[in-house]
PAZAPA-4460 file (N, C-alpha, C; in steps of 0.05 Angstrom, whole numbers, plus 32768, in hexadecimal, padded with zeros to 4 digits):
% residues 295
    n_x    n_y    n_z   ca_x   ca_y   ca_z    c_x    c_y    c_z   seq   type   mol
   8010   7FE5   7FFE   7FFC   8001   8005   8011   801B   8004     1      M     A
   8008   802A   7FF1   801F   8047   7FEF   8019   8057   800F     2      T     A
   802C   806D   800B   802B   807E   8020   800C   8092   8025     3      I     A
   8008   8094   8000   7FEE   80A8   7FFF   7FD8   809D   8009     4      N     A
   7FDB   8079   7FFC   7FC1   806D   8000   7FBE   8066   801D     5      A     A
   7FD3   8064   8034   7FD0   8063   8045   7FC4   807D   8053     6      I     A
   7FCE   8095   804E   7FBC   80AA   805A   7FA4   80AD   8051     7      H     A
   7F9C   80A5   8034   7F7C   80A2   8033   7F6D   8094   8043     8      K     A
   7F76   8080   8048   7F6E   8070   8057   7F69   8075   806F     9      L     A
   7F7E   8084   8079   7F7E   8095   809C   7F6A   80A5   809C    10      S     A
   7F66   80B5   8084   7F4F   80C8   808D   7F35   80BD   8084    11      R     A
   7F35   80AB   8079   7F1A   809B   8073   7F0D   8089   8096    12      L     A
   7F2B   8082   809C   7F23   8073   80B9   7F1C   8091   80D2    13      T     A
   7F2C   80A6   80CD   7F23   80B8   80DB   7F09   80C2   80DF    14      L     A
   7F02   80C5   80C5   7EDE   80C9   80BC   7EC9   80B8   80CD    15      W     A
   7ED5   809A   80C7   7EBE   8086   80D5   7EC3   8083   80F2    16      V     A
   7EE0   8088   80FB   7EE5   808B   811D   7ED5   80A4   811F    17      G     A
   7ED4   80B7   8118   7ECB   80CD   8126   7EA7   80CA   8129    18      A     A
   7EA1   80B7   8110   7E81   80BC   8111   7E7B   80A8   8128    19      L     A
   7E8E   808F   812E   7E83   807C   813D   7E86   808B   815A    20      T     A
   7E99   8099   815B   7E9E   80AA   8173   7E80   80B9   8181    21      L     A
   7E79   80C5   8166   7E64   80DF   8170   7E4E   80C8   8176    22      L     A
   7E47   80AE   8169   7E31   80A0   8168   7E2D   808D   817E    23      L     A
   7E48   8083   8187   7E45   806F   819D   7E4F   8079   81BA    24      S     A
   7E62   8093   81B7   7E6D   8098   81CD   7E86   8090   81D5    25      G     A
   7E99   8081   81C5   7EA5   8070   81C5   7EC4   8087   81CC    26      C     A
   7EDC   807D   81DF   7EE9   8093   81DD   7F02   8089   81CF    27      A     A
   7F05   807B   81C4   7F1E   807A   81AE   7F1F   807C   8193    28      S     A
   7F2D   808B   8186   7F34   8093   816E   7F50   808E   8168    29      V     A
   7F54   8080   814E   7F67   8081   813B   7F69   808F   8131    30      S     A
   7F82   80A2   8120   7F82   80B5   8113   7F9D   80BD   8108    31      E     A
   7FA8   80BE   80EB   7FBD   80C5   80E6   7FC0   80E0   80ED    32      S     A
   7FD9   80EA   80F3   7FDA   810A   80F4   7FE8   8114   80D5    33      S     A
   7FE8   80FD   80CB   7FF8   810C   80AA   7FE3   8111   80A3    34      G     A
   7FCF   8121   80A3   7FB1   812D   808E   7FC1   813C   807E    35      G     A
   7FD6   814D   8087   7FE0   8165   807A   7FEA   8166   805B    36      S     A
   7FEA   8171   804C   7FFE   816D   8031   8016   8170   8036    37      A     A
   801C   8180   804A   8039   8180   804B   8045   816C   8058    38      G     A
   803A   8157   806B   803E   8145   8071   8041   812A   8068    39      S     A
   802C   812B   8054   802C   8115   8044   8040   8116   8030    40      T     A
   8045   8129   8024   8051   812E   800D   806C   8127   801B    41      D     A
   8074   812D   802E   8095   8126   803D   8093   8110   8041    42      A     A
   8082   8100   8049   8087   80E9   8050   8085   80D2   8033    43      N     A
   8073   80DD   8020   8075   80CF   8002   8091   80D2   7FFF    44      A     A
   8099   80E8   8000   80B6   80F1   7FF2   80D1   80E2   8000    45      E     A
   80CD   80DC   801F   80DB   80C9   8028   80DA   80A7   8023    46      A     A
   80BF   80A0   801B   80BC   8087   8011   80C6   8082   7FF7    47      A     A
   80C5   8095   7FEA   80D0   8091   7FC6   80E6   8095   7FCA    48      A     A
   80FB   80A2   7FDB   8115   80A0   7FE0   8125   808C   7FE4    49      S     A
   810E   8079   7FF1   811E   8061   7FF5   811F   805B   801A    50      G     A
   811D   806E   8025   8114   8070   8044   80F8   8068   804F    51      S     A
   80FD   805E   806B   80EA   8055   807B   80DB   806B   8081    52      N     A
   80C3   806A   8084   80AF   8079   808D   80A3   806E   80A9    53      V     A
   80AF   8074   80C2   80A4   8060   80D5   8084   8068   80E4    54      R     A
   8079   805D   80EA   8053   8067   80EF   805F   8062   8113    55      K     A
   805B   807E   811B   8059   8082   8138   803E   808A   8140    56      I     A
   8036   8078   815E   801D   807A   8163   8016   8089   817B    57      I     A
   8006   80A3   8172   800B   80B6   818F   7FEB   80AD   81A2    58      V     A
   7FFB   80AF   81BF   7FD6   80AE   81C9   7FD6   80C7   81DB    59      G     A
   7FBF   80CB   81D2   7FB8   80E4   81DF   7F8D   80DE   81EA    60      T     A
   7F89   80ED   81F6   7F69   80F4   81FF   7F52   8103   81E8    61      G     A
   7F3C   80FE   81F7   7F2D   8111   81E2   7F18   8122   81F7    62      T     A
   7F26   8122   820E   7F15   812D   8221   7F20   814B   8232    63      G     A
   7F36   8158   8225   7F41   816F   822F   7F3A   8185   8217    64      F     A
   7F28   8193   8220   7F26   81B3   8211   7F40   81BB   8208    65      P     A
   7F40   81C1   81F1   7F51   81D6   81E5   7F66   81C2   81E2    66      N     A
   7F6F   81AE   81F2   7F8A   819E   81EF   7F8A   8182   81D6    67      V     A
   7F71   8173   81E2   7F72   8158   81D4   7F51   8157   81D5    68      C     A
   7F3F   815A   81C1   7F2B   815D   81C9   7F19   8155   81A2    69      F     A
   7EFE   8149   81A5   7EF3   8140   8185   7EE3   8162   8187    70      I     A
   7EE3   816D   8171   7ED3   8186   816E   7EBE   817B   8162    71      D     A
   7EAA   8196   8162   7E91   818E   814B   7E8F   8188   8136    72      E     A
   7EAA   817F   812E   7EA2   8170   8112   7EAD   8155   8113    73      N     A
   7EB2   814F   8124   7EBC   8131   8131   7EDE   812F   8126    74      G     A
   7EF0   8142   812D   7F02   813F   8124   7F18   8141   8140    75      K     A
   7F2B   8135   8140   7F39   8133   8152   7F4C   814B   815A    76      L     A
   7F4C   815E   816D   7F60   8176   8166   7F60   8184   8185    77      T     A
   7F71   8196   817E   7F7B   81A4   819B   7F9C   81AA   819B    78      G     A
   7F9F   81BE   81AF   7FBD   81BE   81B0   7FD3   81AC   81AE    79      Y     A
   7FD6   8195   81BA   7FE5   817C   81BA   7FE2   8172   819B    80      D     A
   7FCC   816D   819D   7FC5   8163   8182   7FD4   8171   816D    81      V     A
   7FCE   818B   8161   7FD1   819A   814B   7FF6   8199   8152    82      E     A
   8004   819D   8166   8019   81A1   816C   802A   8188   8159    83      L     A
   801A   8170   8162   8022   8158   815C   8023   8154   8139    84      V     A
   800D   8160   8131   8007   8164   810B   8023   8174   8109    85      R     A
   8021   818B   8116   8035   819E   8105   8055   818F   810B    86      E     A
   8065   817C   8123   807B   8173   8120   807B   815C   810D    87      I     A
   8064   814B   8109   8060   813C   80F7   806B   814A   80D7    88      D     A
   805D   8159   80CE   8068   816D   80BA   8084   816D   80B9    89      K     A
   8093   8172   80CB   80B2   817C   80CC   80C3   8161   80D1    90      R     A
   80AF   814B   80CD   80CC   8131   80D2   80B8   8119   80C0    91      L     A
   80CA   811E   80A3   80BF   8109   8090   80C9   80E9   8094    92      P     A
   80D4   80E2   80AA   80D7   80D0   80A9   80C7   80B9   80BB    93      D     A
   80B0   80CF   80C6   809C   80BE   80D6   8085   80CB   80CC    94      V     A
   8072   80B8   80D7   804F   80C0   80D2   803F   80B6   80F2    95      E     A
   8039   80CB   80FA   8028   80CF   8115   800E   80BF   810B    96      F     A
   8003   80AA   8120   7FE8   80A6   8124   7FE2   80A9   8140    97      E     A
   7FC9   80B9   813E   7FBF   80BA   815E   7FB1   80A6   8164    98      F     A
   7FAE   80A0   817C   7F9D   808C   818C   7F94   8092   81A7    99      K     A
   7F79   8096   81A9   7F70   80AA   81BC   7F66   808C   81D7   100      T     A
   7F65   809A   81E9   7F5B   808F   8204   7F56   809A   821B   101      M     A
   7F49   8091   822F   7F4A   809C   8247   7F6C   80A7   8251   102      E     A
   7F69   80BE   825E   7F83   80C6   826A   7F92   80B2   827C   103      F     A
   7F85   80A2   828C   7F8C   808B   82A5   7FA3   8077   828E   104      S     A
   7F92   8079   8274   7FA0   8059   8268   7FB7   8062   8256   105      N     A
   7FBF   8082   8256   7FD8   8082   8248   7FF1   8078   824E   106      L     A
   7FF6   807A   8267   8010   8076   826F   8010   804A   826C   107      L     A
   8004   8041   826F   7FF8   8027   826A   7FFE   801D   8250   108      L     A
   7FF0   802E   8242   7FF4   8029   8227   800D   802E   821D   109      S     A
   801F   8042   8225   803F   8042   821A   804E   8027   8228   110      L     A
   8040   8022   8242   804E   8008   8255   8050   7FF2   8239   111      D     A
   8038   7FEC   8231   8036   7FD4   8221   8033   7FDA   8203   112      T     A
   8043   7FEF   81FF   804F   7FFD   81DB   8032   7FFD   81D5   113      S     A
   8017   8000   81D9   8007   8004   81C6   8002   801E   81BD   114      K     A
   8014   8029   81C6   801C   804E   81B7   803C   8053   81C1   115      I     A
   803F   8064   81AF   8068   8069   81AF   8066   8082   81BC   116      D     A
   8054   8093   81BF   805F   80A8   81D6   8049   80B6   81DC   117      F     A
   803F   80C3   81F0   8027   80D4   81FC   8025   80F2   81FE   118      V     A
   8011   80FC   81ED   800D   811F   81E8   7FF4   811E   81F7   119      A     A
   7FFB   8124   8213   7FDE   8131   8223   7FE8   8141   8234   120      H     A
   7FF2   8156   822D   8004   8169   8245   800A   815F   8260   121      Q     A
   8021   8149   8259   8029   8136   826D   8043   8149   827D   122      M     A
   803B   8147   8293   805B   8150   82A6   806E   8142   82AA   123      E     A
   808A   8145   82B6   809A   8136   82C1   8092   8134   82E2   124      T     A
   809D   8120   82EE   80A4   811A   8308   80B4   8104   830A   125      N     A
   80C9   8104   8328   80D8   80EE   8324   80D1   80D2   8325   126      P     A
   80BB   80D0   8326   80AD   80AC   8328   80A5   80AC   830D   127      E     A
   809A   80C1   8302   809D   80BE   82DE   80B6   80BA   82D1   128      R     A
   80CB   80C8   82D7   80E6   80CC   82CF   80FA   80B3   82CD   129      E     A
   80EF   80A8   82E1   80FD   808F   82EB   80F3   8074   82D9   130      Q     A
   80DD   8072   82D1   80CE   8063   82B8   80C7   806F   8298   131      K     A
   80C5   8087   8295   80C5   8096   8279   80DB   80A5   8276   132      Y     A
   80D9   80AA   8259   80E7   80C0   8249   80D9   80D3   8243   133      L     A
   80E3   80EF   824B   80CE   8104   8244   80E9   8112   822D   134      F     A
   80DA   811B   821C   80ED   812E   8205   80FB   8143   821A   135      N     A
   8107   8156   820E   8118   816F   8222   810D   818A   821A   136      K     A
   80F5   818D   8209   80ED   81A8   8202   80CF   81A5   820E   137      V     A
   80C9   81B8   821F   80B4   81B9   821D   80A0   81C8   8210   138      P     A
   8084   81B9   820C   8079   81CC   81F8   805D   81DF   8205   139      Y     A
   805B   81E1   8217   8050   81ED   822D   8053   81F0   824D   140      S     A
   804C   8209   8252   805E   8208   8275   804A   8213   827E   141      I     A
   8045   820C   8294   8023   8217   82AA   802F   821B   82CA   142      F     A
   801C   8223   82D4   8028   8221   82EF   800F   8215   8300   143      L     A
   801A   8205   830C   8005   81FC   8321   7FFC   820D   8335   144      N     A
   7FE2   8208   8343   7FD9   8217   835B   7FC0   8202   8367   145      R     A
   7FBA   820E   8380   7FA3   8200   8384   7F93   820E   8380   146      V     A
   7F75   8203   8375   7F54   8206   836F   7F40   81FF   8380   147      A     A
   7F39   8212   838D   7F18   820C   8398   7F07   8216   838F   148      V     A
   7EE8   8219   839E   7ED1   8226   8397   7EDA   823C   8398   149      A     A
   7EC6   8254   8385   7EC6   8271   8386   7EC0   827D   83A3   150      K     A
   7EAF   8272   83A7   7EAD   8277   83C6   7EBA   8273   83E2   151      D     A
   7EC9   8261   83D4   7EE3   8257   83F0   7EF1   8270   83F8   152      N     A
   7EED   8275   8416   7F02   828E   841A   7F11   827E   8433   153      T     A
   7F11   8263   8437   7F1D   8256   844F   7F40   824F   8446   154      A     A
   7F47   8247   8426   7F5E   8241   841F   7F65   8251   840A   155      I     A
   7F83   8254   8413   7F92   8269   840C   7FA7   8259   83F4   156      H     A
   7FB1   8244   8401   7FC7   8238   83EE   7FC8   821C   83F8   157      G     A
   7FE6   8210   83F3   7FE7   81F2   83F7   7FDD   81E7   841F   158      L     A
   7FED   8201   842E   7FEB   81F4   8447   7FCF   81F6   8452   159      D     A
   7FBF   8203   8447   7FA6   8205   844C   7F93   81F0   8446   160      D     A
   7F9D   81DB   843A   7F93   81C5   8434   7F91   81AD   8449   161      L     A
   7FA9   81AB   8461   7FA9   819F   8472   7F8C   8199   847C   162      A     A
   7F85   817F   8482   7F6A   8172   848D   7F53   8171   8476   163      G     A
   7F5A   817B   845F   7F4E   8184   8444   7F46   8167   8433   164      K     A
   7F37   8165   8420   7F3A   8157   8409   7F3F   8161   83F0   165      K     A
   7F4E   8157   83E1   7F5C   8161   83C7   7F58   8152   83B4   166      V     A
   7F4C   8157   839C   7F48   8144   8386   7F59   813D   8370   167      M     A
   7F61   812C   836E   7F71   8131   834F   7F6C   8114   8345   168      T     A
   7F85   8114   832B   7F77   80FB   831C   7F98   80E6   8328   169      S     A
   7F96   80D1   8322   7FA2   80C3   8336   7FC5   80C2   8327   170      A     A
   7FC3   80C2   830A   7FDC   80BD   82FE   7FE0   80E3   82F9   171      T     A
   7FDA   80EE   8304   7FE4   810E   82FD   7FFB   8117   8312   172      S     A
   8003   812D   8307   801C   8136   8312   8012   8148   832C   173      N     A
   8000   8151   832A   7FF1   8159   8345   7FF0   814A   835B   174      A     A
   7FE6   812E   834D   7FE9   811C   8368   8005   8113   8373   175      A     A
   8012   810E   835C   8031   810F   836A   803C   812E   837D   176      Y     A
   8032   8146   8378   8033   815A   8386   802B   8154   83A3   177      L     A
   8012   8156   83A2   8002   814C   83C3   8012   8131   83D1   178      L     A
   801A   811E   83C0   801A   8104   83D1   803E   810F   83D8   179      N     A
   804B   811F   83CB   806A   8125   83D8   805D   8136   83F3   180      Q     A
   8054   814B   83F0   8048   815C   83FB   8044   814A   841E   181      Y     A
   8031   8137   8414   8027   812B   8436   803C   8119   843C   182      N     A
   8054   8114   842F   806D   80FD   8439   8079   8119   844F   183      K     A
   8078   812A   844A   8082   8140   8456   8071   814D   8473   184      T     A
   805A   814D   846E   8044   8156   847E   802E   8146   848C   185      H     A
   803A   8126   848E   802C   811A   84A0   800F   8115   8496   186      N     A
   8010   8110   847D   7FFB   810D   846D   7FE2   811B   8476   187      N     A
   7FEE   8135   8478   7FD4   814D   847B   7FBA   814D   8465   188      A     A
   7FC8   814E   8455   7FB0   814C   8437   7FA2   812E   8434   189      I     A
   7F86   8130   842D   7F78   8115   8422   7F77   8118   8401   190      Q     A
   7F82   810B   83F9   7F86   810B   83DE   7F6F   80FE   83CE   191      V     A
   7F5A   8101   83CB   7F47   80F4   83B4   7F4F   80EE   839A   192      V     A
   7F3F   80DA   838D   7F4D   80DE   8370   7F30   80D6   835B   193      Y     A
   7F33   80E7   834C   7F1B   80EB   833B   7F0F   80D5   8327   194      T     A
   7EF4   80D7   832B   7EF1   80B7   831B   7EF2   80B8   82FE   195      S     A
   7EF5   80D8   82F2   7EF2   80D1   82DC   7EE1   80DA   82C7   196      G     A
   7ECF   80DD   82DA   7EB2   80E8   82CE   7EB5   810B   82C2   197      A     A
   7EA8   810E   82AE   7EA7   812C   82A7   7EA4   813C   82BD   198      A     A
   7EB5   8152   82BE   7EB0   8167   82D6   7EAB   815D   82F0   199      N     A
   7EB9   8142   82F7   7EAF   8139   8314   7EC1   814F   8326   200      D     A
   7ED4   815A   8322   7EE5   816A   8330   7ED4   817A   8339   201      T     A
   7ECB   818E   832B   7EB8   81A4   832A   7EA1   819A   833E   202      V     A
   7E94   8186   833D   7E81   818A   8347   7E89   8184   8361   203      Q     A
   7E99   816E   8366   7E9E   816A   8381   7EA9   8180   8395   204      Q     A
   7EB9   818E   8389   7EBF   81A6   8390   7EAC   81BC   8398   205      I     A
   7E98   81C2   8387   7E80   81D3   838B   7E6A   81C5   839E   206      V     A
   7E6A   81AE   83A1   7E5A   81A3   83B8   7E64   819B   83D4   207      S     A
   7E82   81A1   83D1   7E8C   819F   83EA   7E92   8183   83F3   208      G     A
   7E8E   8175   83E4   7E96   8157   83EF   7EB4   8158   83E8   209      R     A
   7EC5   8164   83D5   7EE1   816A   83D8   7EE5   818E   83E0   210      V     A
   7EFF   818E   83E4   7F08   81AB   83E6   7F12   81BA   83CD   211      D     A
   7F2C   81AE   83C1   7F37   81B9   83B6   7F41   81A5   83A0   212      A     A
   7F55   81B4   8387   7F5E   819E   8378   7F7B   81AE   8371   213      T     A
   7F8B   81A6   835F   7FA0   81AF   8355   7FA3   81AF   833A   214      I     A
   7FA0   81D5   832E   7FA1   81D1   830F   7FB3   81E9   830B   215      T     A
   7FAD   81ED   82F2   7FBC   8209   82E2   7FA5   821F   82E1   216      T     A
   7FB1   823D   82DC   7F97   824C   82D1   7F92   824A   82BD   217      D     A
   7F9E   823D   82A9   7F93   8236   8291   7F7A   8222   828B   218      F     A
   7F8A   8207   82A1   7F77   81F0   829D   7F58   81FA   82B0   219      A     A
   7F5F   820A   82C2   7F47   8210   82D4   7F2F   8223   82BF   220      N     A
   7F39   8232   82A9   7F23   8238   829C   7F0D   8226   8293   221      R     A
   7F16   820E   8297   7F02   81F3   828C   7EEF   81E5   82A4   222      F     A
   7EF1   81F6   82BA   7EE5   81E3   82CF   7ED0   81FC   82D9   223      N     A
   7EC5   81EF   82C3   7E9F   81FC   82C5   7E8B   81F4   82D4   224      T     A
   7E72   81FD   82DB   7E5C   81F6   82E2   7E4A   81F6   82CE   225      D     A
   7E35   81EC   82D8   7E23   81DA   82C6   7E18   81F7   82B0   226      A     A
   7E1A   8212   82B4   7E18   8229   82A7   7E32   8232   8297   227      D     A
   7E45   8224   8297   7E57   8229   8287   7E6B   8237   8296   228      G     A
   7E68   824A   82AB   7E7B   825D   82B5   7E89   8247   82CC   229      Q     A
   7EA7   825B   82CC   7EC3   8249   82D7   7EB6   8250   82FA   230      V     A
   7EB9   8234   8301   7EA6   822B   831E   7EC0   822C   8333   231      A     A
   7ED9   822E   832D   7EEE   8233   833C   7F03   8249   8338   232      L     A
   7F13   824B   834F   7F25   8263   834D   7F46   8253   8359   233      K     A
   7F57   825F   8345   7F6F   8257   8359   7F80   826A   836C   234      T     A
   7F7F   8261   8383   7F93   826C   8399   7FAA   8267   83A0   235      V     A
   7FBD   827E   83AE   7FD3   826F   83B5   7FE9   8278   839E   236      G     A
   8004   8277   83A6   801D   827B   839B   8023   8262   838A   237      E     A
   8028   825E   8377   802C   824B   835F   803D   8238   8371   238      P     A
   8033   821D   836A   8043   8207   8379   8059   81FE   8363   239      L     A
   805B   81FC   834D   8071   81F4   8340   806D   8202   8324   240      N     A
   807F   8202   8316   807C   81FE   82F5   807C   81EA   82E9   241      E     A
   805F   81E6   82E1   8058   81D1   82CF   8063   81D5   82B4   242      S     A
   8078   81C1   82AC   8087   81C3   828A   8079   81A7   8282   243      N     A
   806E   81AC   8267   8061   8196   8259   8074   8183   8244   244      V     A
   8072   8170   8242   8080   8158   8232   8070   8149   8225   245      Y     A
   8081   813C   8214   8072   8124   8206   8084   8109   821D   246      F     A
   8075   80F1   8218   8083   80DD   8228   8089   80C5   821C   247      V     A
   8099   80BD   8220   80AA   80AB   8208   80AB   808B   821A   248      F     A
   80B6   8076   8214   80BC   8061   8219   80D9   8069   821C   249      R     A
   80EE   805A   823B   8109   8064   823B   8115   805A   821E   250      K     A
   810B   804B   8208   811F   8044   81F6   8119   8054   81D7   251      D     A
   810B   8069   81DE   8103   807F   81C9   8114   8097   81C6   252      E     A
   812C   809C   81D4   8137   80B0   81D2   8139   80BF   81B5   253      Q     A
   8146   80AD   819E   8147   80B7   8185   812C   80C5   817F   254      P     A
   8115   80BA   817E   80FD   80C5   817E   80F5   80E5   818B   255      L     A
   80FC   80DB   81A1   80FB   80F7   81B2   8114   8110   81AE   256      A     A
   8126   80FF   81A0   8136   811B   8199   812A   812B   8182   257      D     A
   811C   8113   816F   8115   811E   8155   810A   8132   8158   258      E     A
   80EB   812A   8175   80D9   8143   8178   80E3   8154   817D   259      I     A
   80FC   8158   8193   8108   816B   819C   810C   8187   818A   260      D     A
   811A   8175   8175   8125   818E   8160   810C   8194   8154   261      Q     A
   80F5   8184   814C   80E3   8190   813D   80D1   81A9   814F   262      A     A
   80D0   81A6   816C   80C9   81BC   817E   80D6   81D2   8179   263      I     A
   80F1   81D1   817E   80FE   81E6   817C   80FB   81F3   8160   264      N     A
   80FF   81EB   8153   80F6   81FC   8133   80D9   8208   812F   265      E     A
   80CB   81F5   8141   80AA   8200   8143   80A9   8219   8152   266      I     A
   80BB   8214   8169   80BC   822D   817C   80C8   823F   816E   267      K     A
   80DF   823F   8162   80F5   8256   8156   80D9   8266   813F   268      A     A
   80D1   8258   8133   80C2   825F   811D   80A2   8274   8122   269      D     A
   80A1   8272   8142   8084   827B   814F   8070   8266   814A   270      G     A
   8070   8257   813A   805A   8245   8138   8051   823D   8152   271      T     A
   8061   8230   8169   805B   8224   8181   8049   8237   8191   272      L     A
   8054   8258   818B   8044   8267   819D   802A   8274   8189   273      K     A
   802E   8272   8170   8011   8265   8167   7FFF   8258   816F   274      Q     A
   8007   8245   8171   7FF1   822F   8178   7FE8   822D   8198   275      L     A
   7FFC   8237   81A9   7FF5   823D   81C0   7FE6   8250   81C6   276      S     A
   7FE5   826B   81B5   7FCE   8281   81B7   7FB2   8276   81AA   277      E     A
   7FB0   8265   8195   7F98   8261   818B   7F8A   8249   81A0   278      K     A
   7F9E   8238   81A4   7F8A   8223   81B5   7F90   8229   81D1   279      W     A
   7FA2   822D   81DF   7FA1   8234   81FA   7F96   824F   8202   280      L     A
   7F9B   8264   81F3   7F8F   827E   81FC   7F9D   8293   8200   281      G     A
   7FBC   828E   8201   7FCC   829A   820B   7FE9   8283   81FE   282      D     A
   8001   829E   81FF   801C   8290   81F4   802D   8284   8215   283      D     A
   8027   8267   821C   8032   8256   822E   8045   8240   8226   284      F     A
   8059   8251   8217   806A   823F   820B   808A   824C   821C   285      T     A
   8086   825A   8228   809E   826B   822F   80A4   8260   8250   286      K     A
   80C1   8256   825D   80C8   8254   8279   80C0   826B   8281   287      T     A
   80BF   826C   829A   80C4   8284   82B1   80D8   8297   82A6   288      L     A
   80F1   828A   82A8   8107   829B   82A3   8107   82A7   8283   289      A     A
   80FC   8293   8272   80F8   82A2   8257   80E4   82BD   8250   290      E     A
   80CF   82B0   8267   80BE   82CE   826B   80C6   82DF   8272   291      A     A
   80DE   82E3   8284   80E7   82F7   8294   80F8   8304   8286   292      K     A
   8109   82F7   826D   8112   82FF   8257   8109   8319   8249   293      V     A
   80F0   8310   8242   80E5   831F   8230   80D4   833B   823D   294      T     A
   80CD   8338   8253   80C6   834A   8261   80D5   8362   8262   295      Q     A
***
């Protein structure tokens, strides 16, 4: 089968898969990222020259607004998705194909080689770094803070969470941060793990069943109530700088290096900034040090 035929089949698979998702509520989509003419032509040229174009399976989700989600036309899109597509354009020796799943299954799928890397706003922590490989160039940078209900006047930061319930995802960097805090504070915070249901954290906090969560000012925009209004507020000083990377298996250093090279190019020519502003609403591509230089 030719490379162009593969891309045609991938587009057909995307349409059928998206239609099935809309009709059945299925959470898994498989889609080739090489939908652009630039990527298709580059891969075709690589094949014609006798080089091998490697298919790389990229794990992502469908439930993170503006980052990785299914739009009104049934298309997988968002900041992480479109960045991967942009990287694909610049790497003629690879072809990326998306495989979507629940966030909690991404690292397990990486472990079992069902996917080759994860694109889902993933952060590093020592436990993850022991097991996985991260590329070196962050593609978005956020600041983590405590978030509480808008009418909460008792919690102003992390130390005010002693004796409180804090909800987070079991595999998130926020969970790691909270558990590390507990190790040195006599398990002061009761960490509660979300069920994964849509807007479960907001409902739990607003109802008073839990007291807080850990999030970024960007992500908090999507912590909305039934009327679409932001239901939580962030409080206190930033807990840490949250650098976002792609996650690989330990044996994928050459692929990670290729992707870093592409990200550096995308950042240098302004494309990364444009993608961030389009999908995230601001330029979240600078470290604190870089931001200070431009101020």
